[in-house]
C-alpha positions in Angstrom: 217.9 174.3 -81.1 221.2 174.9 -82.9 221.2 176.9 -86.0 223.4 174.8 -88.2 223.3 173.7 -91.6 222.0 170.2 -90.3 219.2 171.7 -88.5 218.1 173.8 -91.6 218.1 170.8 -94.0 214.6 170.2 -94.9 213.4 171.7 -98.7 211.3 174.0 -96.8 213.9 175.4 -94.5 216.4 175.3 -97.1 213.9 177.5 -99.5 213.3 180.2 -96.6 217.0 180.7 -95.7 217.8 180.9 -99.7 214.6 183.5 -100.2 215.9 185.3 -97.4 219.5 185.3 -98.5 218.3 186.7 -101.9 216.6 189.5 -100.6 219.1 190.6 -98.4 222.1 190.2 -101.2 219.6 192.0 -103.5 219.7 194.6 -101.0 223.5 194.7 -99.9 224.2 194.8 -103.6 222.7 198.3 -103.7 219.7 200.7 -104.3 220.4 200.5 -108.4 217.8 197.6 -109.0 214.9 199.6 -107.0 215.5 202.7 -108.4 215.4 201.7 -111.9 212.0 199.6 -110.9 213.5 196.2 -111.1 211.3 194.1 -108.9 213.0 190.7 -107.3 210.6 188.2 -107.0 212.8 186.1 -104.5 210.7 182.8 -104.5 210.4 183.0 -108.5 213.9 184.0 -109.0 215.4 181.5 -106.9 213.3 178.5 -107.9 214.5 179.7 -111.6 218.2 180.0 -111.0 218.5 176.7 -109.1 216.6 174.8 -111.7 218.9 176.3 -113.8 222.0 175.4 -111.7 221.1 171.9 -111.3 220.4 171.8 -115.1 224.0 172.9 -116.2 225.6 170.7 -113.4 223.9 167.7 -114.4 224.1 168.0 -118.2 227.8 169.7 -118.6 230.1 169.9 -115.2 229.2 170.7 -112.0 231.3 174.2 -112.0 229.0 174.6 -115.1 226.3 175.8 -112.4 227.6 179.1 -110.9 228.8 180.3 -114.5 225.9 179.1 -115.9 223.7 181.6 -113.7 226.3 183.9 -113.6 225.8 184.5 -117.5 221.9 184.4 -118.0 222.0 186.4 -114.9 224.2 188.9 -116.6 222.2 188.5 -119.9 218.9 189.1 -118.0 220.3 192.2 -116.5 221.1 193.6 -120.2 217.9 192.7 -121.6 216.4 194.8 -118.5 218.6 197.7 -119.2 217.4 197.8 -123.0 214.2 198.1 -121.7 212.6 194.2 -121.1 210.4 192.9 -118.6 212.6 191.4 -115.6 210.5 188.6 -114.9 210.8 187.8 -118.7 214.2 188.7 -119.3 215.2 186.0 -116.6 212.9 183.3 -118.1 214.0 183.8 -121.2 217.5 183.7 -120.5 217.1 180.7 -118.7 215.1 178.8 -120.9 217.5 179.2 -123.9 220.2 178.0 -121.3 218.4 174.9 -120.3 217.6 174.3 -123.7 221.7 174.6 -124.6 222.5 172.3 -121.6 219.9 169.8 -123.0 221.7 169.8 -126.4 225.4 169.8 -124.7 224.5 166.6 -122.8 223.0 165.0 -126.1 225.9 165.6 -128.2 228.7 165.9 -125.6 227.3 163.4 -123.1 227.7 164.2 -119.5 
């Protein structure tokens, strides 16, 4: 079987590819998070980020998805640097952004 996007189209395969990609990307980006004691839960974090991206894309405009996920990640990173629990920091930032996206959609219509 050829390894093409079409061959990897099932949800389970896609989730596995995304989890593997995220884990390798974290490794490639450096050891700073590991040395700081920050754990990366590939499946939970990927699911959270994808849900956030979907909320932003549907409630605002599609290009809001990468911008929103970047800014939430940045905010979570700052919180972790200040001593917050990584999972809680990501969940809190994602929840705040998702609530804003819903409010934005109600106020501005998307």
